[in-house]
C-alpha positions in Angstrom: 2.4 28.3 -15.2 -0.9 26.4 -14.8 0.0 23.0 -13.9 -1.7 19.7 -15.1 -2.1 18.2 -11.5 -4.0 21.4 -10.2 -6.3 21.0 -13.1 -6.6 17.4 -12.0 -7.5 18.2 -8.5 -9.8 21.0 -10.1 -11.9 18.1 -11.9 -12.2 16.2 -8.9 -13.6 18.9 -6.7 -15.8 19.8 -9.5 -17.3 16.1 -10.0 -16.2 16.2 -13.5 -15.4 12.5 -13.6 -19.2 11.8 -12.7 -21.1 9.1 -15.5 -22.2 12.1 -17.2 -19.6 14.3 -18.0 -16.4 12.1 -17.2 -15.8 11.6 -21.3 -15.2 15.5 -21.3 -13.0 15.9 -18.5 -10.7 13.4 -19.6 -10.5 14.1 -23.1 -9.6 18.2 -21.6 -7.5 16.4 -19.2 -6.3 14.4 -22.4 -5.6 17.7 -24.2 -4.0 19.8 -21.5 -1.5 16.9 -21.2 -0.8 17.1 -24.9 -0.4 20.8 -25.0 1.8 20.8 -21.6 4.0 18.4 -23.2 4.9 20.6 -26.0 5.4 23.5 -23.9 2.2 25.4 -25.3 -1.5 25.8 -23.6 -3.5 22.7 -23.7 -6.9 23.0 -25.8 -9.5 20.3 -26.3 -9.6 19.5 -30.1 -12.1 17.8 -32.1 -9.2 15.3 -32.7 -8.9 14.7 -29.0 -10.7 11.3 -28.8 -9.4 10.0 -32.3 -5.6 10.4 -30.6 -6.6 9.4 -27.1 -7.3 5.7 -26.3 -9.8 5.3 -23.1 -9.8 1.9 -21.2 -12.7 1.5 -18.2 -11.9 -1.0 -15.7 -13.9 -2.0 -12.1 -10.9 -0.2 -10.1 -8.0 1.9 -10.0 -4.7 0.9 -9.6 -3.2 0.7 -6.1 0.7 1.8 -6.8 2.7 1.6 -9.9 6.3 0.4 -8.3 6.5 -2.9 -10.5 8.1 -4.4 -7.2 5.6 -3.8 -5.1 1.9 -4.9 -6.8 0.3 -7.9 -6.9 -3.1 -6.7 -8.4 -3.9 -6.5 -12.2 -5.2 -3.0 -12.7 -1.7 -1.5 -11.1 0.1 -4.2 -13.4 -1.5 -3.3 -16.8 -1.1 0.1 -15.9 2.8 -0.7 -15.3 2.6 -2.9 -18.0 2.7 0.2 -20.7 5.3 2.0 -18.9 7.9 -0.6 -17.9 9.6 -3.8 -19.7 12.0 -6.5 -18.6 15.1 -8.3 -19.7 12.9 -10.9 -20.9 9.2 -11.1 -22.1 6.3 -13.7 -23.0 5.7 -13.8 -26.6 2.5 -11.9 -27.5 -0.7 -14.2 -26.5 1.8 -17.1 -25.2 3.7 -17.8 -22.0 6.8 -18.9 -24.8 9.9 -16.4 -23.7 11.9 -14.4 -25.8 14.4 -11.9 -25.5 13.1 -8.1 -25.1 15.2 -5.7 -23.2 18.1 -8.0 -23.0 19.2 -9.0 -26.8 20.2 -12.6 -25.7 21.1 -14.9 -22.5 22.7 -18.0 -21.3 21.9 -20.0 -18.2 25.0 -22.5 -16.6 24.3 -26.2 -16.9 23.8 -26.1 -13.0 20.9 -23.4 -13.3 23.0 -21.6 -10.9 24.2 -18.6 -12.8 21.9 -16.6 -15.8 23.7 -13.9 -17.9 21.8 -11.0 -20.0 23.5 -9.0 -22.8 21.5 -5.7 -22.9 20.2 -4.5 -26.1 22.0 -1.2 -27.2 20.8 1.9 -27.5 17.7 2.3 -25.3 16.9 4.9 -22.6 14.2 5.2 -19.9 11.6 8.1 -19.9 14.5 10.2 -18.2 16.8 10.3 -21.0 18.5 7.8 -18.5 21.0 5.0 -20.9 19.9 1.4 -20.4 23.1 -0.4 -19.2 24.2 -3.2 -17.0 24.2 -0.7 -14.0 20.9 0.9 -14.7 19.6 -2.5 -15.1 21.1 -3.8 -11.6 19.2 -1.4 -9.8 15.9 -2.7 -10.2 17.0 -6.0 -8.4 19.4 -4.8 -6.0 16.7 -2.2 -4.6 14.5 -5.5 -3.6 17.4 -8.0 -2.7 19.5 -5.7 -0.7 17.3 -3.9 2.6 19.6 -1.0 3.2 19.3 -0.2 -0.8 18.1 3.7 -1.1 15.1 2.1 -3.1 14.1 -0.3 -0.6 11.1 1.8 0.5 10.4 0.7 3.8 6.2 1.3 2.9 7.0 -1.7 0.1 6.6 -5.1 0.8 8.2 -6.7 -2.2 6.2 -9.8 -1.3 7.0 -11.5 -5.4 10.8 -11.2 -4.2 10.6 -13.0 -1.3 8.5 -16.3 -3.0 9.6 -16.2 -6.6 13.0 -14.4 -6.3 14.4 -15.5 -3.2 17.3 -17.5 -4.4 19.2 -14.8 -6.3 22.0 -14.1 -4.2 23.6 -11.4 -5.8 23.2 -9.5 -9.2 26.6 -8.8 -11.0 27.4 -6.3 -13.7 30.2 -8.0 -16.2 30.9 -4.7 -18.3 28.6 -1.8 -19.7 26.0 -4.1 -21.4 26.5 -7.5 -19.4 24.5 -8.5 -16.2 24.6 -11.8 -14.4 22.4 -13.0 -11.9 23.8 -15.8 -9.0 21.6 -17.7 -7.5 22.3 -20.2 -4.2 20.4 -22.7 -5.8 18.3 -23.9 -8.7 14.9 -22.3 -9.4 13.1 -24.2 -12.5 11.3 -21.0 -13.3 13.4 -18.3 -12.3 13.6 -17.2 -16.1 10.1 -17.4 -16.5 9.7 -14.8 -13.5 12.2 -12.4 -15.0 9.5 -11.8 -17.8 6.8 -10.5 -15.4 6.2 -7.5 -13.9 8.4 -7.6 -10.6 11.4 -7.6 -13.1 10.1 -5.0 -14.6 12.9 -1.9 -15.0 12.6 1.5 -13.8 14.9 4.7 -14.4 17.8 4.2 -11.6 17.6 8.6 -11.2 13.8 8.0 -9.9 13.4 9.7 -7.0 12.7 7.0 -4.4 9.3 9.1 -3.2 7.9 9.0 -6.9 8.8 5.3 -7.5 5.0 3.7 -6.0 3.4 6.6 -8.2 4.9 7.8 -10.8 6.8 5.6 -12.6 9.9 5.9 -15.2 10.2 2.7 -17.6 11.2 2.2 -21.0 8.0 1.4 -22.6 5.6 2.5 -25.0 4.0 5.1 -23.0 5.1 7.5 -20.5 3.5 8.1 -17.0 1.7 11.3 -17.0 -1.2 12.0 -14.4 -3.2 10.6 -11.8 -6.3 11.1 -10.3 -6.5 9.0 -7.9 -9.6 6.6 -7.7 -10.5 8.4 -11.0 -8.3 8.0 -13.6 -4.4 7.5 -14.7 -3.3 9.1 -17.9 -0.3 8.1 -20.1 1.0 9.8 -22.8 3.3 8.3 -25.8 6.8 7.8 -25.8 8.3 9.8 -28.7 11.7 7.7 -28.4 10.3 4.2 -28.0 12.7 2.0 -29.4 10.6 -1.4 -30.6 7.9 0.4 -32.8 5.9 3.4 -33.1 3.2 4.0 -30.9 -0.3 5.0 -31.9 -2.0 7.3 -29.3 -1.0 10.6 -27.6 -2.2 9.3 -24.7 -4.0 6.4 -23.1 -6.5 7.0 -20.0 -6.8 3.9 -18.0 -10.3 5.2 -16.1 -11.9 3.6 -12.9 -15.6 2.5 -13.5 -16.6 0.5 -10.5 -20.2 -0.5 -12.0 -20.2 -3.0 -14.7 -23.3 -1.6 -16.5 -22.1 2.2 -16.4 -18.7 0.6 -18.4 -21.1 -1.1 -20.7 -23.4 2.2 -21.5 -20.1 4.3 -21.9 -19.1 1.8 -24.1 -21.8 1.8 -26.3 -22.2 5.7 -26.0 -19.0 6.4 -27.7 -17.3 7.8 -24.7 -14.5 4.9 -24.2 -13.2 2.5 -26.4 -12.4 -0.7 -24.3 -13.7 -2.1 -21.0 -12.8 -5.4 -19.1 -14.9 -7.0 -16.2 -18.3 -6.7 -18.1 -20.9 -9.8 -17.3 -20.2 -12.4 -19.6 -24.2 -12.4 -21.2 -23.7 -9.0 -21.5 -20.0 -8.9 -23.2 -21.4 -11.8 -25.7 -24.6 -9.6 -26.3 -22.6 -6.9 -27.3 -20.2 -8.7 -29.7 -23.3 -9.1 -31.9 -23.2 -5.7 -32.0 -20.9 -4.7 -35.2 -19.2 -1.4 -33.6 -17.8 -4.1 -31.1 -15.3 -7.1 -31.0 -15.1 -9.2 -28.1 -11.7 -10.7 -27.5 -12.1 -14.1 -25.2 -10.2 -17.1 -24.1 -8.7 -19.4 -21.7 -6.8 -17.3 -18.9 -4.6 -18.7 -16.0 -7.1 -18.1 -13.5 -8.6 -19.2 -10.2 -11.3 -17.8 -8.3 -11.9 -19.6 -4.8 -13.0 -19.4 -1.2 -10.2 -18.7 1.4 -10.7 -20.0 4.8 -8.7 -18.6 7.7 -7.2 -21.7 8.9 -5.6 -19.8 12.1 -9.5 -18.8 13.2 -10.2 -21.8 15.8 -13.8 -22.1 13.9 -12.1 -23.3 10.9 -8.9 -25.6 12.2 -10.6 -28.4 11.6 -10.0 -29.9 7.9 -13.1 -31.8 8.4 -15.1 -28.4 8.6 -13.5 -27.2 5.7 -14.4 -30.2 3.6 -18.1 -29.9 4.8 -17.8 -26.3 2.8 -15.9 -27.4 -0.3 -19.1 -30.0 -0.3 -22.0 -27.6 0.2 -20.8 -25.4 -2.5 -22.5 -26.0 -6.2 -19.6 -25.0 -8.2 -21.7 -25.8 -11.3 -24.2 -23.2 -10.0 -21.8 -20.6 -10.1 -20.4 -21.2 -13.7 -23.8 -21.1 -15.0 -25.8 -18.1 -12.6 -22.9 -15.7 -11.9 -20.3 -16.0 -14.8 -23.2 -16.9 -17.7 -21.8 -20.3 -18.2 -18.3 -18.2 -19.2 -15.8 -20.6 -16.9 -15.6 -24.1 -15.9 -16.0 -25.5 -12.2 -12.1 -25.6 -10.2 -11.2 -29.1 -9.2 -7.8 -28.0 -8.4 -6.2 -25.1 -7.3 -4.6 -24.6 -10.6 -5.6 -23.8 -14.2 -6.4 -27.2 -16.1 -3.6 -28.4 -18.2 -0.9 -27.5 -15.6 2.3 -29.4 -14.4 0.6 -31.7 -11.6 -2.9 -31.8 -12.5 -4.0 -35.2 -11.6 -4.9 -37.5 -14.6 -7.8 -40.2 -14.8 -8.9 -39.6 -11.1 -12.0 -38.0 -9.8 -11.6 -34.4 -8.2 -11.0 -34.7 -4.6 -14.7 -33.8 -3.2 -18.0 -33.7 -5.0 -21.1 -31.3 -4.3 -23.1 -33.5 -1.8 -25.1 -31.2 0.4 -26.3 -34.1 2.6 -22.9 -35.2 3.4 -22.2 -31.8 4.2 -24.5 -31.4 6.8 -23.8 -34.9 8.2 -20.3 -33.9 8.3 -21.7 -30.7 10.3 -23.2 -32.6 13.2 -19.3 -33.5 14.4 -19.5 -29.3 15.1 -22.7 -28.0 16.6 -20.7 -25.1 17.9 -20.4 -23.9 14.5 -23.9 -23.7 14.1 -24.3 -21.0 17.3 -23.1 -17.7 15.8 -23.3 -16.7 11.9 -20.3 -17.1 9.5 -19.0 -14.0 8.1 -18.5 -14.3 4.3 -15.9 -11.4 3.0 -16.5 -10.3 -0.5 -15.4 -7.2 -2.8 -17.7 -5.2 -4.6 -15.3 -4.5 -7.8 -15.8 -6.6 -10.5 -12.5 -8.9 -10.9 -11.6 -11.1 -14.4 -12.3 -14.6 -12.3 -15.5 -13.1 -10.5 -17.3 -10.6 -12.7 -20.3 -10.3 -10.3 -18.7 -11.1 -6.8 -21.7 -10.4 -4.9 -23.7 -12.9 -6.8 -21.1 -15.3 -6.4 -21.4 -14.4 -2.5 -25.1 -15.0 -2.6 -25.1 -18.2 -4.0 -22.6 -19.0 -1.4 -24.4 -18.1 1.3 -27.6 -19.8 0.1 -25.5 -22.9 -0.2 -24.4 -23.2 3.3 -27.7 -22.1 4.6 -28.9 -25.2 2.9 -26.5 -27.2 5.4 -27.9 -25.4 8.4 -25.2 -22.5 8.7 -26.3 -18.8 8.9 -24.1 -16.5 6.9 -23.8 -12.9 6.9 -22.0 -11.2 4.0 -19.4 -8.1 4.3 -18.6 -6.3 1.0 -15.8 -3.9 0.7 -14.3 -2.2 -1.9 -10.9 -4.1 -3.6 -8.6 -2.2 -2.2 -10.1 -2.8 1.2 -10.8 -6.1 0.6 -7.1 -7.6 -0.2 -5.6 -5.7 3.0 -8.5 -7.4 5.2 -7.2 -11.1 3.5 -3.2 -9.9 3.9 -3.9 -9.1 7.3 -5.6 -12.5 8.0 -8.7 -10.3 9.6 -11.7 -12.7 8.1 -13.2 -16.1 8.6 -14.0 -16.7 5.3 -13.5 -14.9 1.9 -14.1 -14.7 -1.7 -11.1 -13.8 -4.0 -9.0 -15.1 -6.6 -5.2 -15.1 -8.5 -4.6 -15.0 -12.2 -1.2 -16.6 -12.5 2.4 -14.2 -13.2 3.9 -16.5 -15.1 2.9 -19.7 -16.6 4.3 -21.7 -13.3 2.5 -24.2 -11.3 4.9 -22.6 -8.2 2.8 -19.3 -9.1 0.2 -20.9 -8.0 0.4 -23.6 -5.1 3.4 -21.3 -3.6 1.3 -18.4 -3.5 -1.4 -20.1 -1.9 0.0 -22.9 0.5 3.5 -21.8 1.2 4.0 -20.4 5.2 6.7 -18.0 3.7 3.6 -16.3 1.7 1.5 -16.6 4.9 3.5 -13.5 6.2 0.4 -10.7 8.1 0.4 -7.8 5.8 2.0 -8.9 3.0 0.4 -12.5 2.6 -0.8 -13.7 -0.6 -1.2 -17.3 1.3 -4.8 -15.9 2.6 -5.8 -19.1 4.4 -2.1 -18.2 6.6 -2.0 -22.1 6.3 1.7 -23.5 7.3 2.6 -27.2 6.8 6.2 -28.1 7.1 5.4 -31.1 4.1 3.9 -28.9 1.5 6.6 -26.3 1.9 8.9 -29.3 2.0 7.1 -30.5 -1.5 6.9 -27.0 -3.2 10.7 -26.2 -2.5 11.7 -29.2 -4.2 9.6 -29.1 -7.1 11.1 -25.6 -7.5 14.7 -26.8 -7.6 14.5 -29.5 -10.2 13.8 -28.7 -13.8 12.6 -32.3 -15.2 9.0 -32.3 -15.8 8.6 -35.8 -14.8 10.1 -35.2 -11.4 8.2 -31.7 -10.5 5.0 -33.8 -11.6 5.5 -36.2 -9.1 6.0 -33.5 -6.8 3.2 -31.7 -7.8 1.0 -34.4 -7.5 1.7 -35.0 -3.8 1.5 -31.2 -3.0 -2.1 -31.4 -4.4 -2.6 -34.6 -2.3 -2.1 -32.5 0.7 -4.0 -29.9 -0.2 -6.9 -32.4 -0.8 -6.6 -33.7 2.5 -6.3 -30.0 4.4 -8.2 -27.9 2.0 -7.6 -25.0 3.6 -9.0 -23.3 0.3 -11.6 -24.0 -2.0 -11.4 -23.7 -5.6 -14.6 -22.4 -7.2 -14.1 -21.5 -11.1 -11.7 -20.7 -13.7 -12.9 -18.0 -15.9 -12.3 -17.2 -19.3 -11.2 -13.8 -20.1 -13.2 -11.1 -22.1 -12.5 -7.7 -23.0 -14.5 -5.6 -25.3 -12.9 -3.3 -28.0 -14.0 -0.9 -30.4 -13.8 -2.6 -33.9 -11.7 0.0 -35.3 -8.8 -1.6 -32.5 -6.4 -3.2 -34.1 -3.1 -5.2 -33.2 -4.6 -6.1 -29.8 -3.9 -9.5 -28.5 -5.0 -11.4 -25.2 -2.1 -12.4 -23.1 -2.8 -15.7 -20.9 -1.5 -13.8 -18.1 -4.8 -11.7 -18.1 -2.2 -8.7 -18.5 -3.5 -6.0 -21.0 -0.8 -4.7 -23.3 -2.0 -1.8 -25.5 1.0 -0.6 -26.3 0.8 -1.8 -30.0 -2.7 -1.1 -30.4 -4.0 1.7 -32.9 -7.2 2.6 -35.0 -7.7 0.5 -38.4 -6.7 2.9 -41.2 -9.9 3.2 -42.6 -11.0 5.1 -39.6 
């Protein structure tokens, strides 16, 4: 029998995913899956595009295991397939029960109990009950669990859920989490992707690449580096998905994504240069969704590198970089300069005081006179080739920073890698200074500061503390803030943590970018998420089209 996976490989080998004819190939792929899903021979019909939604983005996903990803492309794919006990109400970071119909927490914050919603099944037909739900947490908690994959780092578990001591099945539909100490963020963290559920019957070797969840769409096929195809879940419990297929297509070039949208080959894009997105929004065929996002684009500094160990050297870099110019020239004004490593308005943001440093190249150059050795060899600035929500044009940002640093007497060499390679370089600490960013997951300050500065996030190979900054004083403040639920007490602790950051400057915040997504005007029921996740489950075409 003709296999879908063989067809995908054939498409790639024939280069059918080229810019010219990728749309036809993708539609043929979608039509084939539609036929195979019904046990019939797949054929391309004239209605294929009507029943298929194609979203183009700058990079492909890296993995599809919700417990072992930290990039937006992977998360946005999984967001159509998997769900959690809790979720954020659309467009907010306000919690609501989802796969759980209710939940309670003990007064001491050490136990959290969830009553599961009845009648839900995973895509493979496995009923959702407490034992099935416990699987997704126990596999992360227990290193001896058969699904605790040796290739997985479970980095989120290590710094968002590490207080969870055990997961108890109370009865068929009741699940309880026991913590060894309070965690003020735990409920919010249970709403995000590392806590989304997968079927306990998924073969361990399939978990990283073929997720089986409860969501509105099911995994169908992955042509790695090209496209991921999802198919409708006909038994979805919450509403009726509108498309037969959703395709996430990787198109690294911003301009090509824009041209394919204009040509009608795709239905939505992200990562386009803001000025182009705004211009396209004036076309009545498209609608631009834009708004603030919980993100920060920043310059990571490898503090374990001998050259960058003195905070004054790092301060000189911070004063040399013109963040306002980056906002205007690299993000077309669709951002604000970042004064702190947390988004504006987050708990702990200092009020009524000047930022810890200003753009002052004269002072930066004077500070560098203490370090003549820094001028002897070029600095290597690592950046990425792919568009990111916080850096739509990262190479332009790198070029502007190089110019700023050359103004104070430094020589800078730019190294560019694809996003996947760039991330691995940073996780291993194999760089000097590097451009990267972070999009908040759970709406809490801890998700930024602990990610950037806690020593437990500085493990080579899985680091998110890319600066490899290790300071017991910072660890103590961040741990204390996570244990208390009183907002006033947490604010004071985060104020102190930010003072430590501003003294040591292991990373330099640059921008907080707006999020922008362009969709066809016919698209209905799409809502921007503050987390930057793209949820296409409710999306459909307007009835007039």
